C-alpha positions, 0 to 999 in steps of 0.5 A: 031246067027247073023253077029253082034253076031259073030263079037262080039264073034270073037273080044272077043276071039281075045282080050282074046287070045292076052295076052296069046302070049309069050313075050320076056324078057327085055334086061339085063341092061348094061352100055348103057341102065342102068337107070339113078341114082341121087346121094343121096345128089341130091335126098335129096335136091329134096325130102326135100320140099315134106316131109314138107307137111302132108301125107293126102295132099300128098295122094291127090297131087301125084295121081293128078300129075300122071294123071292130065286129070282125075282131069280136070273135077273137076276144070271145074265143079264148074265154069260150075255150077256157070254159070248154076245157074245164 
């Protein structure tokens, strides 16, 4: 076994063993670190416009809004393709 294989094997072992370490449980919520909650009226006002869109469109918009960098190539590609054709 060469040095490269030994280093790769050691790296794989370390990566696989890292999730096995015990983790401390999250602290119990208190008044100071409790999640912020909106009143029901504010939530209704915030989410009401979203309910007007069809489910298929929401299924496309929500993933794109969470990780917009994944969808940037989809925007850039048509512009690049047009320039390559001309």
